[in-house]
Backbone as a chain_set.jsonl record, in Angstrom:
{"seq": "MEDSLAISGAMPEKERAPFLNRFVSSSAEAASGEGRSLALIRPKNTLFYSKKKHPDQLEQERATYAEAARQGSFFDEQLKALEPSPYEFRFKFEDAAGRHDYANGDWEAHAMFFNGRRREGSEQATLQWMNSVFNEDYPSKGMLFCIGNMAKRRQTWQLLGVLRVDATTQYDLF", "coords": {"N": [[-184.54, 2.298, -75.28], [-182.608, 3.346, -77.32], [-183.101, 1.143, -79.396], [-185.417, 2.058, -80.871], [-184.614, 3.577, -82.714], [-184.348, 3.443, -86.422], [-182.159, 3.0, -89.325], [-183.235, 4.244, -92.674], [-182.129, 4.786, -94.822], [-179.307, 5.724, -97.049], [-177.698, 9.046, -97.534], [-176.769, 9.807, -100.373], [-173.083, 10.566, -101.175], [-171.93, 12.829, -102.443], [-173.897, 14.675, -101.724], [-173.95, 15.462, -99.56], [-172.171, 17.567, -98.612], [-173.05, 20.14, -99.937], [-176.149, 19.469, -98.796], [-175.718, 20.474, -95.954], [-174.083, 22.779, -95.602], [-175.782, 24.601, -95.908], [-176.393, 25.386, -93.209], [-174.462, 25.974, -92.044], [-172.491, 28.736, -89.794], [-170.489, 31.07, -89.704], [-169.289, 31.631, -87.505], [-169.278, 31.066, -83.877], [-170.039, 33.223, -82.498], [-171.629, 34.425, -84.615], [-173.62, 33.039, -85.163], [-174.287, 33.16, -82.544], [-175.407, 35.444, -82.564], [-177.439, 34.924, -84.261], [-179.385, 33.831, -82.698], [-179.335, 31.216, -82.283], [-178.565, 28.074, -80.686], [-177.22, 26.053, -81.251], [-174.449, 24.784, -83.255], [-173.002, 24.59, -86.855], [-169.557, 25.133, -87.626], [-167.322, 25.593, -89.928], [-164.092, 25.137, -89.357], [-161.021, 26.666, -89.576], [-157.504, 26.447, -89.851], [-156.573, 24.554, -87.736], [-155.984, 22.573, -85.169], [-155.439, 20.009, -83.543], [-154.846, 18.281, -80.307], [-153.613, 16.447, -77.426], [-154.568, 16.122, -73.633], [-153.084, 14.704, -70.86], [-155.179, 13.59, -68.307], [-155.507, 14.495, -65.2], [-154.874, 12.166, -62.345], [-156.973, 12.875, -60.119], [-158.848, 14.259, -61.367], [-159.911, 12.488, -63.181], [-160.742, 10.33, -60.923], [-162.983, 12.078, -60.045], [-164.699, 11.922, -62.347], [-165.192, 9.489, -62.927], [-166.668, 9.01, -60.351], [-168.84, 10.828, -60.746], [-169.938, 9.528, -63.094], [-170.736, 6.983, -61.903], [-172.241, 8.471, -60.059], [-174.869, 9.352, -61.809], [-175.801, 7.101, -62.627], [-176.902, 6.245, -60.667], [-178.969, 7.368, -60.388], [-181.777, 7.117, -61.589], [-184.43, 4.505, -63.709], [-183.293, 5.503, -66.294], [-180.858, 5.356, -66.545], [-178.652, 2.823, -66.817], [-176.894, -0.207, -65.306], [-174.779, -0.355, -67.223], [-173.661, 2.655, -67.509], [-172.716, 2.966, -65.033], [-169.911, 1.177, -65.173], [-168.64, 2.628, -67.347], [-165.461, 3.557, -67.933], [-163.872, 6.35, -67.943], [-162.103, 8.353, -70.071], [-158.543, 8.589, -70.396], [-157.399, 10.836, -71.363], [-157.872, 14.197, -72.303], [-159.612, 15.706, -74.984], [-158.692, 18.266, -77.508], [-158.8, 21.234, -79.813], [-157.52, 23.723, -81.334], [-158.236, 26.655, -82.992], [-159.559, 28.434, -86.276], [-162.116, 31.299, -87.102], [-164.311, 33.145, -88.126], [-164.606, 35.018, -86.212], [-162.121, 34.862, -84.987], [-159.419, 33.758, -82.941], [-159.285, 30.109, -81.079], [-160.13, 27.816, -78.675], [-161.235, 24.727, -77.999], [-162.368, 22.408, -75.678], [-163.055, 19.221, -76.978], [-165.755, 17.575, -76.638], [-167.02, 15.432, -77.582], [-168.47, 12.335, -77.343], [-167.8, 10.395, -78.901], [-164.968, 10.805, -79.544], [-163.737, 10.08, -77.715], [-164.743, 7.452, -77.839], [-163.327, 6.679, -80.056], [-160.935, 6.764, -79.287], [-160.623, 4.673, -77.335], [-161.335, 2.407, -78.472], [-159.437, 2.698, -80.952], [-157.309, 2.209, -78.937], [-157.118, -0.351, -78.297], [-157.329, -1.788, -80.81], [-154.844, -0.782, -81.903], [-152.912, -1.197, -79.585], [-151.512, 0.837, -77.625], [-151.57, 3.379, -76.06], [-149.85, 5.373, -76.757], [-149.4, 4.661, -79.512], [-152.051, 5.215, -80.021], [-153.129, 7.766, -80.058], [-150.919, 8.857, -81.273], [-152.383, 7.944, -84.317], [-155.036, 9.295, -84.021], [-154.153, 11.974, -83.824], [-152.993, 11.91, -86.471], [-155.58, 11.644, -87.834], [-157.369, 13.967, -87.196], [-155.632, 15.555, -87.697], [-154.524, 15.998, -90.015], [-155.727, 13.866, -92.121], [-158.375, 14.754, -91.602], [-158.72, 17.662, -92.272], [-157.71, 18.045, -94.683], [-159.39, 17.008, -96.336], [-161.687, 18.063, -95.395], [-163.969, 19.494, -92.472], [-166.713, 19.901, -90.67], [-167.724, 21.335, -87.358], [-169.522, 20.609, -84.863], [-171.201, 22.908, -82.352], [-171.916, 23.941, -79.595], [-174.418, 25.618, -77.068], [-175.432, 26.595, -73.763], [-179.029, 27.256, -72.48], [-178.351, 29.094, -70.423], [-175.788, 29.846, -70.215], [-175.552, 31.332, -72.725], [-173.337, 32.349, -73.786], [-170.812, 30.948, -73.614], [-169.566, 28.685, -75.505], [-169.648, 25.244, -76.856], [-167.692, 22.341, -78.426], [-169.319, 19.937, -79.681], [-169.135, 17.67, -81.35], [-167.181, 16.588, -84.069], [-167.418, 16.717, -87.591], [-166.823, 14.59, -90.667], [-166.583, 16.416, -93.868], [-167.164, 16.347, -96.88], [-165.06, 19.687, -98.124], [-166.843, 22.283, -99.612], [-166.355, 24.483, -102.449], [-168.333, 25.758, -103.551], [-171.23, 27.256, -103.19], [-174.779, 26.06, -102.078], [-177.092, 27.785, -104.298], [-179.857, 29.377, -101.943]], "CA": [[-185.042, 3.546, -76.545], [-182.025, 3.211, -78.584], [-183.851, 0.707, -80.039], [-186.507, 2.841, -81.469], [-184.213, 4.291, -84.307], [-183.678, 2.669, -87.604], [-181.741, 3.824, -90.518], [-183.444, 3.627, -93.673], [-181.185, 4.78, -95.996], [-178.204, 7.256, -97.071], [-177.613, 10.256, -98.158], [-175.316, 10.21, -101.225], [-171.909, 11.577, -100.3], [-171.745, 14.167, -102.733], [-174.991, 15.59, -101.545], [-173.73, 15.831, -98.42], [-172.023, 18.937, -98.037], [-174.371, 21.004, -100.171], [-176.978, 20.163, -97.78], [-175.445, 20.699, -95.05], [-173.62, 24.052, -96.115], [-176.924, 26.397, -95.436], [-176.429, 25.719, -91.771], [-173.002, 26.467, -91.641], [-172.541, 29.774, -89.622], [-169.321, 31.322, -90.066], [-168.928, 31.7, -86.09], [-170.069, 30.634, -83.042], [-170.437, 34.49, -82.364], [-172.518, 34.635, -85.595], [-174.709, 31.714, -84.476], [-175.496, 33.632, -81.184], [-176.806, 36.99, -82.729], [-178.717, 34.737, -84.886], [-180.129, 33.494, -81.902], [-179.355, 29.793, -82.314], [-177.719, 27.783, -79.674], [-176.555, 24.696, -81.798], [-174.458, 25.454, -85.193], [-172.058, 24.214, -87.541], [-168.52, 25.548, -88.569], [-165.658, 25.025, -91.026], [-162.947, 25.829, -88.811], [-159.527, 26.905, -89.973], [-156.376, 26.268, -89.662], [-157.17, 23.49, -86.832], [-154.747, 21.919, -84.842], [-155.64, 18.42, -82.861], [-154.306, 17.746, -79.799], [-154.5, 15.725, -76.372], [-154.015, 16.589, -72.578], [-153.48, 13.401, -69.731], [-155.921, 14.094, -67.223], [-154.927, 14.307, -63.58], [-155.672, 11.092, -61.562], [-158.128, 13.257, -59.242], [-159.733, 14.599, -62.431], [-160.34, 10.819, -63.123], [-161.744, 10.088, -59.63], [-164.181, 12.564, -60.386], [-165.307, 11.709, -63.374], [-165.858, 8.235, -62.587], [-167.99, 9.27, -59.316], [-169.983, 11.316, -61.353], [-170.693, 8.3, -63.961], [-172.034, 6.434, -61.022], [-174.268, 9.164, -59.32], [-175.607, 9.465, -62.741], [-176.067, 5.917, -62.632], [-177.801, 5.692, -59.814], [-180.3, 8.531, -60.44], [-183.01, 6.28, -61.82], [-184.013, 3.494, -64.611], [-183.002, 5.882, -67.252], [-179.143, 5.119, -66.819], [-178.4, 1.165, -66.478], [-175.604, -0.45, -65.06], [-173.623, 0.27, -68.233], [-172.991, 3.885, -67.071], [-171.745, 2.61, -63.838], [-169.103, 0.937, -65.584], [-167.84, 3.232, -67.688], [-164.789, 4.108, -67.727], [-163.65, 8.077, -68.563], [-160.933, 8.592, -70.995], [-157.506, 9.261, -69.882], [-157.26, 11.976, -71.671], [-158.653, 15.62, -72.54], [-159.252, 16.059, -76.293], [-158.965, 19.952, -77.351], [-158.624, 21.674, -81.036], [-157.254, 25.385, -81.679], [-158.58, 26.666, -84.495], [-159.713, 30.17, -86.372], [-163.137, 30.921, -87.421], [-164.527, 34.386, -88.353], [-164.454, 35.871, -85.353], [-160.654, 34.946, -84.488], [-158.656, 32.198, -82.695], [-160.168, 29.904, -80.391], [-159.132, 26.589, -77.939], [-162.282, 24.369, -77.705], [-162.312, 20.787, -75.2], [-163.689, 18.11, -77.552], [-166.661, 16.815, -75.392], [-167.794, 14.436, -78.306], [-168.185, 10.729, -76.719], [-167.3, 9.528, -80.236], [-163.556, 11.435, -79.66], [-163.341, 9.173, -76.543], [-164.77, 5.957, -77.904], [-162.038, 6.324, -80.886], [-159.344, 6.35, -77.649], [-160.567, 3.564, -76.577], [-161.329, 1.691, -80.08], [-158.061, 2.546, -81.163], [-155.997, 1.332, -77.949], [-157.719, -1.911, -78.014], [-156.698, -2.492, -81.837], [-153.293, -0.826, -81.76], [-152.006, -1.539, -78.66], [-150.683, 1.256, -76.808], [-151.907, 4.816, -75.83], [-149.074, 6.495, -77.811], [-149.479, 4.569, -81.234], [-153.499, 5.171, -80.63], [-152.833, 8.963, -79.62], [-150.658, 9.438, -82.828], [-153.313, 7.463, -84.963], [-156.012, 10.249, -83.631], [-153.746, 12.773, -84.493], [-153.102, 11.755, -88.119], [-156.895, 11.757, -88.518], [-157.57, 14.77, -87.053], [-154.346, 17.152, -88.284], [-153.889, 15.653, -91.819], [-156.678, 13.622, -93.238], [-159.792, 15.563, -91.785], [-158.419, 19.088, -93.048], [-157.355, 17.367, -96.319], [-160.584, 16.414, -97.01], [-163.283, 19.007, -94.803], [-164.105, 18.994, -91.572], [-167.165, 20.785, -89.876], [-167.383, 21.426, -85.903], [-170.813, 20.621, -84.312], [-170.663, 23.51, -81.502], [-173.675, 24.145, -78.725], [-174.229, 26.099, -76.036], [-176.521, 26.551, -72.591], [-179.577, 28.553, -72.051], [-178.046, 29.767, -69.112], [-174.286, 30.535, -70.426], [-175.355, 31.499, -74.114], [-171.951, 33.006, -74.409], [-170.188, 29.923, -73.545], [-169.697, 27.581, -76.469], [-169.031, 23.993, -76.66], [-167.414, 21.514, -79.369], [-170.211, 18.899, -79.233], [-168.625, 17.07, -82.341], [-166.801, 16.585, -85.279], [-168.016, 15.746, -88.839], [-165.989, 14.715, -91.72], [-167.518, 16.577, -94.606], [-166.232, 17.679, -98.019], [-164.974, 20.784, -98.288], [-166.791, 23.015, -100.956], [-166.153, 25.769, -103.156], [-169.357, 26.314, -104.448], [-172.269, 26.859, -102.264], [-175.776, 26.247, -102.961], [-178.491, 29.492, -104.169], [-181.126, 28.942, -101.38]], "C": [[-184.289, 3.985, -77.128], [-182.59, 2.885, -79.683], [-185.444, 0.845, -81.262], [-186.124, 3.604, -82.735], [-183.971, 3.391, -85.054], [-183.74, 3.649, -88.471], [-182.481, 3.519, -91.503], [-183.094, 4.546, -95.103], [-180.275, 5.865, -95.489], [-178.433, 7.991, -97.896], [-176.264, 10.517, -99.165], [-174.419, 10.894, -100.95], [-171.744, 12.914, -100.972], [-173.019, 15.121, -102.857], [-175.161, 16.432, -100.268], [-173.269, 17.43, -97.257], [-172.667, 19.419, -98.336], [-175.305, 21.079, -99.283], [-176.62, 20.558, -96.848], [-174.554, 22.266, -94.747], [-174.473, 25.214, -95.772], [-177.119, 26.294, -94.046], [-175.219, 25.992, -91.412], [-173.024, 28.114, -91.114], [-170.726, 29.876, -89.761], [-168.378, 32.045, -88.699], [-169.621, 31.604, -85.212], [-170.53, 32.313, -82.49], [-171.683, 35.017, -83.171], [-173.528, 34.129, -85.286], [-175.306, 32.636, -83.62], [-176.513, 34.774, -82.079], [-177.299, 36.135, -84.118], [-180.112, 33.86, -83.911], [-180.277, 31.719, -81.618], [-178.458, 29.365, -81.272], [-177.108, 26.242, -80.156], [-176.063, 25.396, -83.275], [-173.435, 24.519, -85.454], [-171.232, 25.168, -87.726], [-167.569, 25.153, -89.352], [-164.77, 25.896, -90.283], [-161.562, 25.785, -89.978], [-158.433, 26.491, -89.19], [-156.311, 25.537, -87.943], [-155.763, 22.777, -86.432], [-155.282, 21.068, -83.323], [-154.958, 18.365, -81.575], [-154.711, 17.248, -78.19], [-153.533, 16.466, -75.016], [-154.2, 15.58, -71.393], [-154.055, 14.425, -68.814], [-154.978, 13.872, -66.008], [-155.389, 13.365, -62.446], [-157.025, 11.823, -60.9], [-158.802, 13.707, -60.378], [-160.659, 12.994, -63.05], [-161.452, 10.15, -62.3], [-163.265, 10.596, -59.855], [-165.493, 12.562, -60.825], [-166.068, 10.337, -63.268], [-167.065, 8.201, -61.181], [-169.023, 9.73, -59.913], [-170.935, 10.37, -62.71], [-171.674, 7.548, -62.892], [-173.048, 7.231, -60.099], [-174.717, 8.705, -60.225], [-176.171, 7.942, -62.783], [-177.013, 5.566, -61.797], [-179.135, 6.646, -59.42], [-181.59, 7.751, -61.086], [-183.198, 5.413, -63.136], [-183.875, 4.177, -65.889], [-181.758, 5.459, -67.507], [-179.311, 3.813, -66.255], [-177.22, 1.218, -66.101], [-174.44, -0.292, -66.155], [-173.161, 1.364, -67.983], [-172.192, 3.73, -66.095], [-170.732, 2.354, -63.984], [-167.911, 1.661, -66.427], [-166.871, 3.871, -67.374], [-163.838, 5.506, -68.648], [-162.156, 7.453, -68.998], [-159.677, 9.496, -70.39], [-156.993, 10.646, -70.045], [-158.301, 13.262, -72.216], [-158.093, 15.704, -74.077], [-159.638, 17.63, -76.821], [-158.554, 19.757, -79.162], [-158.628, 23.019, -80.856], [-157.847, 25.346, -82.91], [-159.14, 28.386, -84.706], [-161.259, 29.88, -86.987], [-163.06, 32.415, -87.746], [-164.31, 35.204, -87.437], [-162.897, 35.419, -84.552], [-160.065, 33.197, -84.011], [-159.472, 31.77, -81.252], [-159.282, 28.453, -79.9], [-160.254, 25.854, -77.461], [-162.04, 22.708, -77.229], [-163.157, 20.372, -76.478], [-164.679, 17.388, -76.748], [-167.727, 15.653, -76.137], [-167.453, 13.417, -78.178], [-167.386, 10.228, -77.875], [-165.271, 9.582, -80.032], [-163.003, 9.895, -78.963], [-163.462, 7.306, -76.77], [-163.665, 5.812, -78.994], [-161.114, 6.268, -80.468], [-159.313, 4.874, -78.06], [-160.377, 2.3, -77.592], [-159.596, 1.363, -80.586], [-157.077, 2.328, -80.157], [-156.56, -0.248, -77.891], [-156.817, -2.081, -79.719], [-155.148, -1.783, -82.243], [-152.726, -0.745, -81.018], [-151.21, -0.711, -77.534], [-151.472, 2.419, -77.248], [-151.308, 5.578, -76.699], [-149.278, 6.167, -79.319], [-151.121, 4.93, -81.189], [-153.861, 7.181, -80.849], [-152.396, 9.512, -81.614], [-151.305, 9.138, -84.201], [-154.631, 9.052, -85.281], [-155.339, 11.42, -84.345], [-153.689, 13.127, -85.995], [-154.617, 12.262, -89.053], [-156.947, 12.772, -87.913], [-156.328, 15.872, -87.39], [-154.167, 16.972, -89.818], [-155.276, 15.399, -92.792], [-158.208, 14.341, -92.924], [-159.696, 16.999, -92.382], [-158.098, 19.091, -94.177], [-158.478, 17.542, -96.639], [-161.772, 17.241, -96.833], [-163.521, 18.407, -93.75], [-165.138, 20.16, -90.832], [-167.112, 20.563, -88.418], [-169.083, 21.599, -85.356], [-170.362, 21.432, -83.11], [-172.287, 23.646, -80.779], [-172.975, 25.117, -77.481], [-175.372, 25.872, -75.005], [-177.231, 27.774, -72.635], [-178.86, 29.433, -71.093], [-176.787, 30.223, -68.739], [-174.544, 30.516, -71.945], [-173.916, 32.252, -74.845], [-170.604, 31.746, -74.494], [-170.39, 28.438, -74.555], [-168.809, 26.208, -76.26], [-168.668, 23.259, -77.937], [-167.961, 20.079, -79.201], [-169.476, 17.591, -80.109], [-167.884, 17.183, -83.491], [-167.177, 15.966, -86.569], [-167.133, 15.689, -89.973], [-167.014, 14.972, -93.119], [-167.045, 17.432, -95.513], [-166.216, 19.08, -97.703], [-165.407, 21.339, -99.351], [-166.447, 24.124, -101.358], [-167.573, 26.681, -103.457], [-170.61, 26.383, -103.317], [-173.582, 27.424, -103.04], [-176.48, 27.396, -102.777], [-179.535, 29.406, -103.3], [-181.427, 30.327, -100.938]], "O": [[-184.6, 5.019, -77.718], [-182.743, 3.587, -80.682], [-186.098, 0.114, -82.006], [-186.882, 4.112, -83.561], [-183.382, 2.408, -84.604], [-184.511, 4.593, -88.645], [-182.635, 2.298, -91.523], [-183.774, 4.809, -96.095], [-180.219, 6.545, -94.464], [-179.173, 7.839, -98.868], [-175.209, 11.111, -98.942], [-174.693, 11.974, -100.427], [-171.484, 13.945, -100.351], [-173.213, 16.004, -103.691], [-175.866, 17.382, -99.928], [-173.591, 17.976, -96.201], [-173.495, 19.653, -97.456], [-175.612, 22.166, -98.793], [-177.421, 21.443, -96.547], [-174.495, 22.718, -93.603], [-174.144, 26.36, -95.463], [-177.966, 27.035, -93.547], [-175.029, 26.284, -90.231], [-173.542, 28.886, -91.921], [-169.939, 28.938, -89.883], [-167.323, 32.678, -88.728], [-170.774, 31.992, -85.405], [-171.664, 32.339, -82.013], [-172.543, 35.771, -82.717], [-174.5, 34.86, -85.098], [-176.484, 32.98, -83.713], [-177.731, 34.902, -82.206], [-177.54, 36.848, -85.092], [-181.232, 33.47, -84.241], [-181.12, 31.15, -80.924], [-177.588, 30.152, -80.898], [-176.605, 25.451, -79.358], [-176.675, 26.102, -84.076], [-172.982, 23.754, -84.603], [-171.758, 26.243, -88.012], [-167.07, 24.047, -89.147], [-164.659, 27.108, -90.468], [-161.319, 25.017, -90.908], [-158.493, 26.224, -87.99], [-155.937, 26.276, -87.032], [-154.788, 22.518, -87.138], [-155.435, 21.619, -82.234], [-153.804, 18.459, -81.992], [-155.808, 17.522, -77.701], [-152.449, 17.046, -75.074], [-155.32, 15.514, -70.887], [-153.701, 15.579, -68.571], [-153.946, 13.204, -65.951], [-156.24, 13.765, -61.652], [-158.117, 11.327, -61.177], [-159.928, 13.255, -60.172], [-161.859, 12.764, -63.205], [-162.526, 9.65, -62.634], [-164.317, 9.957, -59.864], [-166.61, 12.849, -60.396], [-167.266, 10.15, -63.477], [-168.069, 7.492, -61.116], [-170.123, 9.204, -59.74], [-172.095, 10.5, -63.102], [-172.903, 7.482, -62.924], [-174.126, 6.909, -59.6], [-175.162, 7.572, -60.041], [-177.362, 7.924, -63.094], [-177.871, 4.721, -62.051], [-179.951, 6.609, -58.5], [-182.604, 8.312, -60.672], [-182.198, 5.448, -63.853], [-184.339, 3.508, -66.812], [-181.471, 5.165, -68.667], [-180.048, 3.65, -65.283], [-176.451, 2.16, -66.29], [-173.268, -0.115, -65.822], [-171.948, 1.358, -68.191], [-171.061, 4.215, -66.101], [-169.978, 2.955, -63.219], [-166.701, 1.456, -66.326], [-167.031, 4.798, -66.58], [-163.321, 5.446, -69.763], [-161.425, 6.57, -68.547], [-159.723, 10.671, -70.024], [-156.399, 11.376, -69.252], [-159.484, 13.043, -72.478], [-156.928, 15.751, -74.471], [-160.736, 18.127, -76.571], [-158.181, 18.726, -79.723], [-159.576, 23.57, -80.296], [-157.98, 24.405, -83.693], [-159.181, 29.275, -83.856], [-161.671, 28.763, -87.3], [-161.971, 32.986, -87.688], [-163.771, 36.261, -87.768], [-162.761, 35.812, -83.393], [-160.212, 32.067, -84.477], [-160.071, 32.545, -80.506], [-158.238, 28.034, -80.401], [-160.515, 26.21, -76.312], [-161.651, 21.856, -78.027], [-163.918, 21.206, -76.968], [-164.211, 16.441, -76.115], [-168.746, 15.145, -75.669], [-166.361, 13.075, -78.63], [-166.315, 9.653, -77.681], [-164.495, 8.666, -80.305], [-162.266, 9.008, -79.394], [-162.83, 6.36, -76.301], [-163.004, 4.779, -78.891], [-160.199, 5.733, -81.095], [-158.538, 4.171, -78.708], [-159.503, 1.437, -77.522], [-158.882, 0.36, -80.591], [-155.912, 2.256, -80.549], [-156.028, -1.114, -77.197], [-155.664, -2.509, -79.69], [-154.386, -2.454, -82.938], [-151.667, -0.175, -81.278], [-150.462, -1.241, -76.713], [-151.954, 2.57, -78.37], [-151.923, 6.385, -77.395], [-149.33, 7.018, -80.207], [-151.633, 4.963, -82.308], [-154.666, 7.681, -81.635], [-152.976, 10.055, -82.554], [-150.984, 9.817, -85.177], [-154.938, 9.6, -86.34], [-155.852, 11.86, -85.374], [-154.103, 14.122, -86.592], [-154.813, 12.824, -90.131], [-155.719, 12.85, -87.877], [-156.482, 17.075, -87.18], [-153.708, 17.797, -90.608], [-155.774, 16.094, -93.677], [-159.061, 14.468, -93.802], [-160.679, 17.435, -92.983], [-158.16, 20.14, -94.82], [-158.622, 18.471, -97.434], [-162.692, 17.303, -97.648], [-163.442, 17.184, -93.643], [-164.631, 21.206, -90.427], [-166.449, 19.581, -88.085], [-169.711, 22.65, -85.489], [-169.313, 21.045, -82.595], [-173.401, 23.498, -81.283], [-171.825, 25.321, -77.093], [-176.238, 25.043, -75.284], [-176.758, 28.905, -72.748], [-178.975, 30.651, -71.234], [-176.456, 30.745, -67.675], [-173.832, 29.734, -72.577], [-173.634, 32.555, -76.004], [-169.677, 31.743, -75.304], [-171.124, 27.468, -74.363], [-167.709, 26.081, -75.723], [-169.486, 23.569, -78.802], [-167.293, 19.17, -78.708], [-169.281, 16.546, -79.489], [-168.094, 18.288, -83.993], [-167.254, 14.739, -86.642], [-166.632, 16.761, -90.314], [-167.905, 14.202, -93.477], [-166.657, 18.595, -95.403], [-167.142, 19.646, -97.122], [-164.678, 21.164, -100.328], [-166.172, 24.929, -100.469], [-167.737, 27.897, -103.545], [-170.803, 25.384, -102.624], [-173.764, 28.315, -103.87], [-176.625, 28.003, -101.716], [-180.552, 29.324, -103.989], [-182.478, 30.571, -100.346]]}, "num_chains": 1, "name": "protein.A"}
């Protein structure tokens, strides 16, 4: 199925932030008030941090991956072989509604960890690199959080992704 997607071009970097700004909400609460279940927010005063997972939690995640792999043809053997990240990645941040602490459920953060560990050679060096990216580089240049909720639990928002998008001081007039 993933082979059916094709990249047909790239949006020029200077157009990305103005394009996305029209979709940015001031907070999860504001997005909820607009009836949205998926939103972009521009977080302030962010702090990325990691927490080592308990071995029991890792075993539960491995069991969940294996169970999902047994569910049918949509999942393949690669899912069964996936290794859960030994860390939970989180962000503390502020938005128009106040302070928050969200788990980063973005698979790319975990892929970043595994790729970094392979490149850096150690978990400690990898975590330091991730801290630098998410606590220095991204905040200094600009980032957006993609957040979402589930229909059954509309009040519970989750961090689905971190986007490195330039901060803008001038917004489009739409």
